[in-house]
Residue frames as a rotation matrix with the C-alpha (Angstrom) as fourth column:
MET 1
-0.457 0.125 -0.881 88.71
-0.549 -0.819 0.169 139.26
-0.700 0.560 0.442 107.96
ASP 2
0.467 0.719 0.515 86.20
0.089 0.541 -0.836 138.26
-0.880 0.436 0.189 105.28
GLY 3
-0.498 -0.632 0.595 87.25
0.632 0.206 0.747 137.48
-0.594 0.748 0.297 101.72
ILE 4
0.205 0.518 -0.830 86.61
-0.292 -0.777 -0.557 140.14
-0.934 0.357 -0.008 99.06
ILE 5
0.226 -0.175 -0.958 88.43
-0.966 0.082 -0.243 138.50
0.122 0.981 -0.151 96.11
ARG 6
0.192 -0.166 0.967 88.55
-0.273 0.937 0.215 134.77
-0.943 -0.306 0.134 95.42
ALA 7
0.280 -0.205 -0.938 90.48
-0.958 0.000 -0.286 133.49
0.059 0.979 -0.196 92.39
ARG 8
0.246 -0.149 0.958 90.76
-0.293 0.931 0.220 129.81
-0.924 -0.335 0.186 91.53
GLY 9
0.129 -0.263 0.956 92.73
0.655 0.746 0.117 128.12
-0.744 0.611 0.269 88.77
ILE 10
0.741 0.161 -0.652 93.57
-0.241 -0.843 -0.481 131.36
-0.627 0.514 -0.586 86.94
GLN 11
-0.015 -0.718 0.696 95.36
0.730 0.468 0.499 130.68
-0.684 0.515 0.517 83.66
ARG 12
0.809 0.213 -0.548 96.61
-0.180 -0.797 -0.576 133.17
-0.560 0.564 -0.607 81.07
SER 13
0.027 -0.787 0.617 98.72
0.742 0.429 0.515 132.67
-0.670 0.444 0.595 77.98
PHE 14
0.568 0.035 -0.822 100.17
-0.439 -0.832 -0.339 135.01
-0.696 0.553 -0.458 75.37
ASN 15
0.340 -0.418 -0.843 101.25
-0.904 0.103 -0.415 133.63
0.260 0.903 -0.343 71.98
GLU 16
0.678 0.089 -0.730 101.16
-0.071 0.996 0.056 130.09
0.732 0.013 0.682 73.41
ILE 17
-0.565 -0.817 -0.117 103.43
0.129 0.052 -0.990 131.10
0.815 -0.574 0.076 76.30
GLN 18
0.429 0.775 -0.464 101.74
0.582 0.156 0.798 130.39
0.691 -0.612 -0.384 79.61
VAL 19
-0.350 -0.493 0.797 102.15
-0.239 -0.776 -0.584 133.24
0.906 -0.395 0.154 82.09
LEU 20
-0.360 0.331 0.872 99.71
-0.923 0.008 -0.384 132.16
-0.135 -0.943 0.303 84.79
SER 21
-0.475 0.064 -0.877 99.13
-0.373 0.889 0.266 128.45
0.797 0.454 -0.399 85.33
GLY 22
0.112 0.649 -0.752 96.31
0.482 0.627 0.613 127.56
0.869 -0.431 -0.243 87.69
LEU 23
-0.806 -0.521 0.282 96.88
0.079 -0.567 -0.820 130.42
0.587 -0.639 0.498 90.13
ASP 24
0.232 0.842 -0.486 94.80
0.783 0.136 0.608 130.61
0.578 -0.522 -0.628 93.34
LEU 25
-0.838 -0.480 0.259 94.38
0.241 -0.753 -0.612 133.72
0.489 -0.451 0.747 95.50
ASP 26
0.330 0.878 -0.348 92.18
0.870 -0.139 0.473 134.96
0.367 -0.459 -0.809 98.34
VAL 27
-0.687 -0.444 0.576 92.20
0.201 -0.877 -0.436 138.64
0.699 -0.184 0.691 99.32
ARG 28
-0.166 0.602 -0.781 90.71
0.979 0.195 -0.057 139.47
0.118 -0.774 -0.622 102.71
GLN 29
0.612 0.507 0.607 88.87
0.430 -0.857 0.283 142.66
0.664 0.088 -0.743 103.51
GLY 30
0.976 -0.141 0.163 91.15
-0.215 -0.698 0.683 145.26
0.018 -0.702 -0.712 105.09
GLU 31
0.551 -0.820 0.156 94.48
0.477 0.463 0.747 143.51
-0.685 -0.337 0.646 104.52
PHE 32
0.503 -0.548 -0.669 97.61
-0.797 -0.592 -0.115 144.79
-0.333 0.591 -0.735 102.76
LEU 33
0.630 -0.241 0.738 98.75
0.320 0.947 0.036 142.08
-0.708 0.213 0.674 100.37
ALA 34
0.239 -0.663 -0.710 102.02
-0.756 -0.586 0.293 142.69
-0.610 0.467 -0.641 98.48
ILE 35
0.917 0.001 0.398 102.92
0.248 0.781 -0.573 140.88
-0.311 0.624 0.716 95.25
VAL 36
0.203 -0.915 -0.348 106.58
-0.672 -0.389 0.630 140.53
-0.712 0.106 -0.694 94.31
GLY 37
0.572 -0.108 0.813 108.41
0.485 0.844 -0.229 138.81
-0.662 0.525 0.535 91.46
ARG 38
-0.511 -0.859 -0.038 110.99
0.425 -0.290 0.858 139.41
-0.747 0.423 0.513 88.77
SER 39
-0.308 0.339 -0.889 110.25
-0.645 -0.761 -0.067 141.63
-0.699 0.553 0.453 85.79
GLY 40
-0.438 0.188 -0.879 108.06
-0.853 0.222 0.472 140.04
0.284 0.957 0.063 83.13
VAL 41
-0.999 -0.010 0.049 106.73
-0.027 0.932 -0.363 137.26
-0.042 -0.364 -0.931 85.33
GLY 42
-0.490 0.870 0.052 103.09
0.490 0.226 0.842 138.40
0.721 0.438 -0.537 84.99
LYS 43
-0.703 0.195 -0.684 102.39
0.635 -0.261 -0.727 140.68
-0.320 -0.945 0.059 87.95
SER 44
-0.760 0.427 -0.490 100.65
-0.481 -0.877 -0.017 143.37
-0.436 0.223 0.872 85.90
THR 45
-0.629 0.536 -0.563 98.73
-0.312 0.490 0.814 140.67
0.712 0.688 -0.141 84.03
LEU 46
-0.592 0.385 -0.708 97.49
0.739 0.609 -0.286 139.33
0.321 -0.693 -0.645 87.35
LEU 47
-0.726 0.322 -0.608 96.31
0.198 -0.748 -0.633 142.79
-0.659 -0.580 0.479 88.45
ALA 48
-0.742 0.453 -0.494 94.52
-0.668 -0.450 0.592 143.27
0.046 0.770 0.637 85.12
ILE 49
-0.550 0.547 -0.631 92.67
0.157 0.810 0.565 139.97
0.820 0.211 -0.532 85.61
LEU 50
-0.572 0.315 -0.757 91.75
0.818 0.156 -0.553 140.70
-0.056 -0.936 -0.346 89.23
GLY 51
-0.695 0.286 -0.660 90.53
-0.078 -0.942 -0.326 144.14
-0.715 -0.176 0.677 88.17
THR 52
0.151 0.779 0.609 88.35
0.524 0.459 -0.717 142.50
-0.838 0.427 -0.339 85.45
HIS 53
0.290 -0.137 -0.947 90.14
-0.669 -0.737 -0.098 144.43
-0.684 0.662 -0.306 82.69
ASP 54
-0.616 -0.486 -0.620 91.59
-0.769 0.541 0.340 141.22
0.170 0.686 -0.707 81.20
LEU 55
0.242 0.848 0.472 88.79
-0.845 0.423 -0.327 138.70
-0.477 -0.320 0.819 80.64
ASP 56
0.557 -0.080 -0.827 90.68
-0.628 0.611 -0.482 136.26
0.544 0.788 0.290 78.39
HIS 57
-0.563 -0.737 0.374 91.70
-0.797 0.364 -0.482 133.92
0.219 -0.569 -0.792 81.19
GLY 58
-0.113 0.471 -0.875 90.82
0.063 0.882 0.467 130.50
0.992 -0.003 -0.129 82.45
GLY 59
-0.768 -0.132 -0.627 89.61
0.592 0.228 -0.773 129.70
0.245 -0.965 -0.097 85.95
THR 60
0.319 0.945 0.064 87.11
0.750 -0.294 0.592 131.55
0.579 -0.141 -0.803 88.12
LEU 61
-0.858 -0.503 0.102 87.16
0.359 -0.730 -0.581 134.97
0.367 -0.462 0.807 89.75
SER 62
0.296 0.950 -0.104 84.63
0.781 -0.178 0.599 136.27
0.550 -0.258 -0.794 92.25
ILE 63
-0.814 -0.437 0.382 84.52
0.185 -0.819 -0.542 139.73
0.550 -0.371 0.748 93.82
ALA 64
-0.691 0.557 0.460 82.35
-0.709 -0.400 -0.580 140.29
-0.139 -0.727 0.672 96.89
GLY 65
-0.446 0.476 0.758 80.86
-0.045 0.834 -0.550 136.86
-0.894 -0.280 -0.350 96.20
ILE 66
0.612 0.666 -0.427 79.90
-0.420 -0.183 -0.889 137.74
-0.670 0.723 0.167 92.61
ASP 67
0.074 -0.540 0.838 81.12
0.603 0.694 0.394 135.42
-0.794 0.477 0.377 89.83
THR 68
-0.177 -0.200 -0.964 82.62
-0.388 -0.885 0.256 137.75
-0.904 0.420 0.079 87.23
LYS 69
-0.965 -0.207 0.159 82.26
0.042 0.480 0.876 135.22
-0.258 0.853 -0.454 84.41
GLU 70
-0.343 0.921 0.182 78.48
0.912 0.373 -0.171 135.50
-0.225 0.107 -0.968 84.71
LEU 71
0.089 0.375 -0.923 78.36
0.336 -0.883 -0.327 139.28
-0.938 -0.281 -0.204 84.20
SER 72
0.688 0.166 0.707 77.66
0.721 -0.271 -0.638 141.35
0.086 0.948 -0.306 81.12
SER 73
-0.314 -0.859 0.405 80.09
0.772 -0.480 -0.418 144.13
0.553 0.181 0.813 80.17
SER 74
-0.008 0.380 0.925 77.80
-0.236 -0.900 0.368 146.76
0.972 -0.215 0.097 81.75
ASP 75
0.935 0.348 -0.073 77.49
-0.037 0.299 0.954 144.72
0.354 -0.889 0.292 84.95
LEU 76
0.300 -0.912 -0.279 81.27
0.933 0.342 -0.116 144.29
0.201 -0.226 0.953 85.05
ALA 77
-0.384 -0.410 0.827 81.71
0.323 -0.899 -0.296 148.05
0.865 0.153 0.478 84.74
ARG 78
0.484 0.649 0.588 79.24
-0.405 -0.429 0.807 148.52
0.776 -0.628 0.055 87.60
LEU 79
0.854 -0.221 -0.470 81.15
0.482 0.675 0.558 145.97
0.194 -0.704 0.683 89.69
ARG 80
-0.171 -0.974 0.150 84.42
0.849 -0.222 -0.480 147.84
0.500 0.045 0.865 89.13
ARG 81
-0.243 0.114 0.963 82.86
-0.118 -0.989 0.087 151.16
0.963 -0.093 0.254 90.11
GLU 82
0.709 0.667 0.227 81.29
-0.326 0.026 0.945 149.66
0.625 -0.744 0.236 93.22
TYR 83
0.975 -0.216 -0.052 84.18
0.178 0.623 0.761 147.59
-0.132 -0.752 0.646 94.61
LEU 84
0.337 -0.916 0.218 87.50
0.927 0.363 0.092 148.38
-0.164 0.171 0.972 92.91
GLY 85
0.868 -0.249 -0.429 89.96
-0.274 -0.962 0.004 151.25
-0.414 0.114 -0.903 92.79
PHE 86
0.691 -0.611 0.386 93.02
0.721 0.547 -0.425 151.32
0.049 0.572 0.819 90.53
VAL 87
0.597 -0.639 -0.485 96.47
-0.409 -0.763 0.500 152.91
-0.690 -0.100 -0.717 90.59
PHE 88
0.943 -0.221 0.251 98.22
0.331 0.517 -0.789 152.38
0.045 0.827 0.561 87.25
GLN 89
0.200 -0.966 -0.163 101.98
0.829 0.078 0.554 152.40
-0.523 -0.246 0.816 86.85
ASP 90
-0.690 -0.468 0.552 101.79
0.710 -0.585 0.392 155.08
0.139 0.663 0.736 84.13
PHE 91
-0.882 0.263 -0.392 99.17
0.062 -0.759 -0.648 157.17
-0.468 -0.595 0.653 86.01
HIS 92
-0.487 0.719 0.496 96.56
0.829 0.202 0.521 157.55
0.274 0.665 -0.695 83.18
LEU 93
-0.170 0.395 -0.903 95.91
0.502 -0.754 -0.424 161.16
-0.848 -0.525 -0.069 84.20
LEU 94
0.468 0.375 0.800 94.29
0.876 -0.315 -0.365 163.57
0.115 0.872 -0.476 81.73
PRO 95
-0.484 -0.865 -0.133 96.78
0.875 -0.477 -0.081 166.43
0.007 -0.155 0.988 81.21
GLU 96
-0.556 0.301 0.775 94.16
0.175 -0.869 0.464 169.08
0.812 0.394 0.430 80.52
LEU 97
0.571 0.816 -0.092 92.41
0.195 -0.026 0.980 168.51
0.797 -0.578 -0.174 83.86
THR 98
0.048 -0.497 0.867 93.41
-0.846 -0.482 -0.229 169.73
0.532 -0.722 -0.443 87.31
ALA 99
-0.905 -0.405 -0.128 94.35
-0.250 0.751 -0.612 167.33
0.343 -0.522 -0.781 90.07
MET 100
-0.570 0.767 0.295 90.85
-0.421 0.037 -0.907 167.66
-0.706 -0.641 0.302 91.55
GLU 101
0.266 0.720 -0.641 89.17
-0.933 0.023 -0.360 167.03
-0.244 0.693 0.678 88.20
ASN 102
-0.314 -0.449 -0.836 91.31
-0.622 0.763 -0.176 163.93
0.717 0.465 -0.519 87.58
VAL 103
-0.973 -0.137 0.187 90.58
-0.232 0.552 -0.801 162.56
0.007 -0.823 -0.569 91.02
ILE 104
-0.373 0.906 0.198 86.80
-0.460 0.005 -0.888 162.88
-0.806 -0.423 0.415 90.80
LEU 105
-0.490 0.172 -0.855 86.54
-0.852 0.116 0.511 161.25
0.187 0.978 0.090 87.34
PRO 106
-0.907 0.185 -0.379 85.55
0.187 0.982 0.032 157.83
0.378 -0.042 -0.925 88.76
ALA 107
-0.607 0.722 -0.333 82.75
0.354 -0.129 -0.926 159.53
-0.711 -0.680 -0.177 90.70
VAL 108
-0.376 0.437 -0.817 81.60
-0.756 -0.654 -0.002 161.35
-0.536 0.617 0.577 87.56
PHE 109
-0.639 0.051 -0.768 81.46
-0.614 0.568 0.548 158.11
0.464 0.821 -0.331 85.55
SER 110
-0.832 0.299 -0.468 79.68
0.443 0.865 -0.235 156.20
0.334 -0.403 -0.852 88.30
GLY 111
-0.051 0.886 0.461 77.04
0.183 -0.445 0.877 158.87
0.982 0.129 -0.139 88.93
ARG 112
-0.198 -0.086 -0.976 78.12
0.965 0.156 -0.210 159.48
0.171 -0.984 0.053 92.52
ASP 113
0.859 0.442 -0.257 77.30
0.502 -0.826 0.257 162.63
-0.099 -0.349 -0.932 94.46
LEU 114
0.280 -0.814 0.510 79.90
0.597 -0.268 -0.756 165.07
0.752 0.516 0.410 93.10
GLY 115
0.517 -0.066 0.854 79.74
-0.538 -0.801 0.263 167.30
0.666 -0.595 -0.449 96.16
LYS 116
0.873 -0.183 0.452 80.73
-0.298 0.535 0.791 164.39
-0.386 -0.825 0.412 98.40
ALA 117
0.695 -0.644 0.320 83.32
0.717 0.584 -0.380 163.26
0.057 0.494 0.868 95.85
ARG 118
0.338 -0.570 0.749 84.94
0.102 -0.769 -0.631 166.71
0.936 0.289 -0.201 95.80
GLU 119
0.660 -0.055 0.749 84.98
-0.717 -0.343 0.607 166.79
0.224 -0.938 -0.266 99.60
ARG 120
0.865 -0.338 0.372 86.59
0.124 0.861 0.494 163.35
-0.487 -0.381 0.786 99.78
ALA 121
0.570 -0.668 0.479 89.04
0.718 0.121 -0.685 164.16
0.400 0.734 0.548 96.97
GLY 122
0.479 -0.361 0.800 90.03
-0.292 -0.925 -0.243 167.43
0.828 -0.117 -0.548 98.64
GLU 123
0.800 -0.148 0.581 90.72
-0.563 0.148 0.813 165.64
-0.206 -0.978 0.035 101.91
VAL 124
0.754 -0.525 0.395 92.89
0.509 0.847 0.156 162.95
-0.416 0.083 0.905 100.30
LEU 125
0.495 -0.578 0.648 94.78
0.540 -0.379 -0.751 165.45
0.680 0.723 0.125 98.11
SER 126
0.611 -0.238 0.755 95.45
-0.566 -0.798 0.206 167.64
0.554 -0.553 -0.623 101.13
ARG 127
0.793 -0.287 0.538 96.75
-0.339 0.526 0.780 164.67
-0.507 -0.801 0.319 103.12
LEU 128
0.546 -0.615 0.569 99.00
0.792 0.601 -0.111 163.83
-0.274 0.511 0.815 100.16
SER 129
-0.028 -0.553 -0.833 100.24
0.254 -0.810 0.529 167.47
-0.967 -0.196 0.163 100.01
ILE 130
-0.692 -0.081 0.718 98.80
0.721 -0.031 0.692 168.10
-0.034 0.996 0.080 96.53
ARG 131
-0.678 0.473 -0.563 97.05
-0.291 -0.875 -0.386 171.34
-0.676 -0.098 0.731 95.54
ALA 132
0.006 0.805 0.594 93.67
0.426 0.535 -0.730 170.63
-0.905 0.257 -0.340 93.95
ASP 133
0.811 0.394 -0.431 94.17
-0.141 -0.585 -0.799 173.21
-0.567 0.709 -0.419 91.16
GLU 134
-0.240 -0.951 -0.196 97.52
-0.605 -0.012 0.796 171.89
-0.759 0.310 -0.572 89.94
THR 135
0.783 0.462 -0.416 97.71
-0.603 0.401 -0.690 170.17
-0.152 0.791 0.593 86.54
PRO 136
0.754 -0.479 0.449 99.77
0.343 0.871 0.353 167.11
-0.560 -0.112 0.821 85.55
THR 137
0.546 -0.539 0.642 101.68
0.783 0.054 -0.620 168.86
0.300 0.841 0.451 82.76
THR 138
0.407 -0.343 0.846 102.64
0.044 -0.918 -0.393 172.19
0.912 0.197 -0.359 84.31
LEU 139
0.242 -0.237 0.941 103.08
-0.831 -0.551 0.075 171.93
0.500 -0.800 -0.331 88.05
LEU 140
0.807 0.191 0.559 103.21
-0.518 0.685 0.512 168.29
-0.285 -0.703 0.652 89.13
SER 141
-0.357 -0.930 -0.082 106.38
-0.920 0.336 0.201 166.22
-0.159 0.147 -0.976 89.38
ARG 142
-0.350 0.184 -0.919 106.27
-0.398 0.859 0.324 162.52
0.848 0.478 -0.227 88.47
GLY 143
-0.881 -0.022 -0.473 105.96
0.383 0.554 -0.739 161.62
0.278 -0.832 -0.479 92.16
GLU 144
-0.734 0.656 -0.177 103.13
-0.360 -0.597 -0.717 164.13
-0.576 -0.462 0.674 92.64
ARG 145
-0.267 0.641 -0.720 101.30
-0.906 0.089 0.415 162.73
0.330 0.762 0.557 89.62
GLN 146
-0.618 0.007 -0.786 101.53
0.097 0.993 -0.067 159.30
0.780 -0.118 -0.615 91.21
ARG 147
-0.924 0.280 -0.262 99.94
0.259 -0.050 -0.965 160.67
-0.283 -0.959 -0.026 94.39
VAL 148
-0.454 0.797 -0.397 97.10
-0.838 -0.534 -0.114 162.15
-0.304 0.281 0.910 92.33
ALA 149
-0.322 0.291 -0.901 96.60
-0.549 0.718 0.428 158.71
0.771 0.633 -0.071 90.77
VAL 150
-0.849 0.005 -0.528 96.40
0.396 0.668 -0.630 157.18
0.349 -0.744 -0.569 94.26
ALA 151
-0.782 0.592 -0.196 93.81
-0.235 -0.571 -0.786 159.76
-0.578 -0.568 0.586 95.33
ARG 152
-0.309 0.673 -0.672 91.75
-0.934 -0.080 0.349 158.99
0.181 0.736 0.653 92.22
GLY 153
-0.552 0.045 -0.833 91.84
-0.099 0.988 0.119 155.28
0.828 0.148 -0.541 93.08
LEU 154
-0.862 0.142 -0.487 90.38
0.507 0.288 -0.813 156.02
0.025 -0.947 -0.320 96.51
VAL 155
-0.900 0.424 0.101 87.71
-0.427 -0.904 -0.006 158.58
0.089 -0.049 0.995 95.65
ASN 156
-0.094 0.930 -0.355 84.82
-0.586 0.236 0.775 156.10
0.805 0.281 0.523 95.29
GLY 157
-0.019 0.049 0.999 85.61
-0.975 0.222 -0.030 154.35
-0.223 -0.974 0.043 98.58
PRO 158
0.116 0.071 -0.991 86.56
-0.658 0.753 -0.023 150.96
0.744 0.654 0.135 97.05
SER 159
0.928 0.155 0.339 86.60
-0.351 0.671 0.653 147.63
-0.126 -0.725 0.677 98.84
VAL 160
0.441 -0.831 0.339 89.90
0.710 0.554 0.435 146.80
-0.549 0.049 0.834 97.10
LEU 161
0.718 -0.365 -0.592 92.62
-0.556 -0.813 -0.172 149.15
-0.418 0.453 -0.787 95.84
LEU 162
0.686 -0.495 0.534 94.70
0.645 0.752 -0.132 147.47
-0.336 0.435 0.835 93.11
ALA 163
0.804 -0.456 -0.381 98.03
-0.445 -0.887 0.123 149.23
-0.394 0.071 -0.916 92.68
ASP 164
0.781 -0.587 0.214 100.87
0.591 0.584 -0.556 148.55
0.202 0.561 0.803 90.25
GLU 165
-0.235 -0.952 -0.197 104.04
0.949 -0.181 -0.258 149.79
0.210 -0.248 0.946 91.98
PRO 166
0.697 0.689 0.199 102.32
0.638 -0.723 0.266 152.82
0.327 -0.059 -0.943 93.56
SER 167
0.819 -0.424 -0.388 105.54
0.004 -0.671 0.741 154.20
-0.574 -0.608 -0.548 95.06
ALA 168
0.396 -0.709 0.584 107.86
0.891 0.450 -0.058 153.58
-0.222 0.543 0.810 92.10
SER 169
0.256 -0.251 0.934 108.13
0.569 -0.741 -0.356 157.32
0.781 0.623 -0.046 91.35
LEU 170
0.888 0.237 0.393 108.63
-0.149 -0.662 0.734 158.45
0.434 -0.711 -0.553 94.94
ASP 171
-0.274 -0.949 0.154 111.69
-0.432 -0.021 -0.901 159.13
0.859 -0.314 -0.405 97.04
MET 172
-0.616 -0.040 -0.787 111.96
0.476 0.777 -0.412 157.32
0.628 -0.628 -0.460 100.37
GLU 173
-0.939 0.262 -0.221 110.39
0.046 -0.541 -0.840 160.12
-0.340 -0.799 0.496 102.42
SER 174
-0.450 0.808 -0.380 107.45
-0.893 -0.402 0.203 160.54
0.011 0.430 0.903 100.01
GLU 175
-0.368 0.255 -0.894 107.01
-0.202 0.917 0.345 156.77
0.907 0.308 -0.286 99.87
GLN 176
-0.818 0.033 -0.575 106.71
0.540 0.389 -0.746 156.58
0.199 -0.921 -0.335 103.65
THR 177
-0.802 0.559 -0.209 104.26
-0.410 -0.771 -0.487 159.50
-0.434 -0.305 0.848 103.67
LEU 178
-0.353 0.674 -0.649 102.11
-0.800 0.142 0.583 157.77
0.485 0.725 0.489 101.05
PHE 179
-0.311 0.224 -0.924 101.98
0.147 0.972 0.186 154.44
0.939 -0.078 -0.336 102.85
ASN 180
-0.962 0.085 -0.260 101.40
0.241 -0.182 -0.953 156.09
-0.128 -0.980 0.155 106.22
LEU 181
-0.553 0.797 -0.243 98.29
-0.791 -0.594 -0.150 157.63
-0.264 0.109 0.958 104.68
LEU 182
-0.210 0.473 -0.856 97.23
-0.583 0.642 0.498 154.38
0.785 0.603 0.141 103.02
ASP 183
-0.742 -0.092 -0.664 97.59
0.410 0.722 -0.558 152.59
0.530 -0.686 -0.498 106.36
GLU 184
-0.889 0.433 -0.151 95.42
-0.135 -0.561 -0.817 155.25
-0.438 -0.706 0.557 108.05
LEU 185
-0.336 0.793 -0.508 92.77
-0.942 -0.278 0.189 155.08
0.009 0.542 0.841 105.34
ARG 186
-0.440 0.150 -0.885 92.72
-0.193 0.947 0.256 151.28
0.877 0.283 -0.388 105.35
ARG 187
-0.882 0.111 -0.457 92.01
0.467 0.331 -0.820 151.31
0.061 -0.937 -0.344 109.08
GLU 188
-0.724 0.621 -0.302 89.35
-0.395 -0.731 -0.557 154.00
-0.566 -0.284 0.774 108.70
GLN 189
-0.032 0.736 -0.676 87.59
-0.983 -0.146 -0.113 152.55
-0.182 0.661 0.728 105.64
ASP 190
0.030 0.025 0.999 88.45
-0.325 0.946 -0.014 148.83
-0.945 -0.324 0.037 105.81
PHE 191
0.839 0.159 -0.520 89.55
-0.543 0.204 -0.814 148.40
-0.023 0.966 0.258 102.20
ALA 192
0.598 -0.668 0.443 92.07
0.475 0.740 0.475 145.82
-0.645 -0.074 0.760 101.03
LEU 193
0.506 -0.555 -0.661 95.27
-0.773 -0.631 -0.062 147.01
-0.382 0.542 -0.748 99.36
LEU 194
0.624 -0.343 0.702 96.66
0.467 0.884 0.018 144.61
-0.627 0.316 0.712 96.76
ALA 195
0.802 -0.386 -0.456 99.86
-0.526 -0.818 -0.232 146.06
-0.284 0.426 -0.859 95.36
VAL 196
0.685 -0.725 0.065 102.84
0.610 0.524 -0.595 145.07
0.398 0.447 0.801 93.25
ILE 197
0.929 -0.352 0.110 105.77
-0.338 -0.692 0.638 146.23
-0.148 -0.630 -0.762 95.39
HIS 198
0.498 -0.841 -0.209 109.57
0.328 0.406 -0.853 146.29
0.803 0.357 0.478 95.08
SER 199
-0.022 -0.538 0.842 110.58
-0.576 -0.682 -0.451 148.48
0.817 -0.496 -0.295 98.01
ARG 200
-0.437 -0.232 -0.869 111.79
0.450 0.780 -0.435 146.46
0.779 -0.581 -0.236 101.02
ALA 201
-0.996 0.070 0.061 110.65
-0.090 -0.567 -0.819 149.19
-0.022 -0.821 0.571 103.41
VAL 202
-0.274 0.955 -0.111 107.10
-0.945 -0.246 0.215 148.89
0.178 0.164 0.970 102.04
LEU 203
-0.074 0.223 -0.972 107.13
-0.212 0.949 0.234 145.09
0.974 0.223 -0.023 102.08
ASP 204
-0.873 -0.322 -0.368 107.77
0.280 0.288 -0.916 145.20
0.401 -0.902 -0.161 105.80
ARG 205
-0.737 0.656 0.165 104.38
-0.644 -0.607 -0.465 146.91
-0.205 -0.449 0.870 106.20
ALA 206
-0.271 0.683 -0.678 102.40
-0.705 0.339 0.623 144.22
0.655 0.647 0.390 104.39
ASP 207
0.316 0.481 0.818 100.19
-0.871 0.489 0.049 141.68
-0.376 -0.728 0.574 106.16
ARG 208
0.523 -0.196 0.830 101.23
0.290 0.956 0.043 139.09
-0.802 0.218 0.557 103.57
VAL 209
-0.023 -0.564 -0.825 103.84
-0.851 -0.422 0.312 138.97
-0.524 0.710 -0.471 100.80
LEU 210
0.594 0.250 0.765 103.31
0.159 0.895 -0.416 136.61
-0.789 0.369 0.492 97.87
GLU 211
-0.420 -0.783 -0.459 105.87
-0.479 -0.238 0.845 135.93
-0.771 0.574 -0.275 95.15
LEU 212
0.775 0.621 -0.113 104.68
-0.384 0.322 -0.865 135.25
-0.501 0.714 0.489 91.63
ARG 213
-0.374 -0.883 -0.282 106.90
-0.841 0.195 0.505 132.69
-0.391 0.426 -0.816 89.94
GLU 214
-0.997 -0.072 0.004 106.35
-0.059 0.852 0.521 129.92
-0.041 0.519 -0.854 87.42
GLY 215
-0.581 0.814 0.007 102.74
-0.097 -0.078 0.992 131.02
0.808 0.576 0.125 87.00
ALA 216
0.347 0.689 -0.637 101.70
0.602 0.357 0.714 130.63
0.719 -0.631 -0.291 90.65
LEU 217
0.347 -0.141 0.927 101.79
-0.569 -0.818 0.088 132.56
0.746 -0.558 -0.364 93.92
HIS 218
0.140 -0.405 -0.903 104.05
0.638 0.735 -0.231 131.45
0.757 -0.544 0.361 96.78
GLU 219
0.960 0.275 0.052 103.97
0.128 -0.596 0.792 132.89
0.249 -0.754 -0.608 100.28
VAL 220
-0.003 -0.976 0.220 107.15
0.073 -0.219 -0.973 134.70
0.997 0.013 0.072 101.36
VAL 221
0.641 0.197 -0.742 108.02
0.696 0.256 0.670 134.01
0.322 -0.946 0.027 104.99
């Protein structure tokens, strides 16, 4: 598998406390890479850096061979739209929009064909057992809102899906359903899944498991 993300010497500090200290990481196209570590160790910070949302870091980060440090803010936004999908821990859904409208937002902002985006969104929502006309505030449970967030992360056909505990709100059966679908879609579309994970059942599915501790990543055997 070819590399899609290459990070070298990533450093990040907050209030003179170093969270990441020279971290290296390669993410290969199509793989499922799970990140584990105790609370507060910097896992969400790492995802924010890899997703180019946090730019105040040392070291180098390239995505699809493109050095992110060399890009303007508009070029960075274009890079995100082209290569990256996101699933946030707190969903970031707009309550006044339906599930379908939330899911297609990345396509709207990136100027994609909305007809194709709606078709793709409808397929993913259906496979996740979510009605397209439901809204986050009135009809969707917390677990269902998480599934809508996953569908939104996939709508643009990213090369990498970055997910912060994507199954944290799901019961065991729903969690297995979600990752069965993600496995199917990864095989069909060849995107990498880089996810912060706590569930042991999900970790067993990963191609690699890396533990973040003392500012660096260590492979879990």
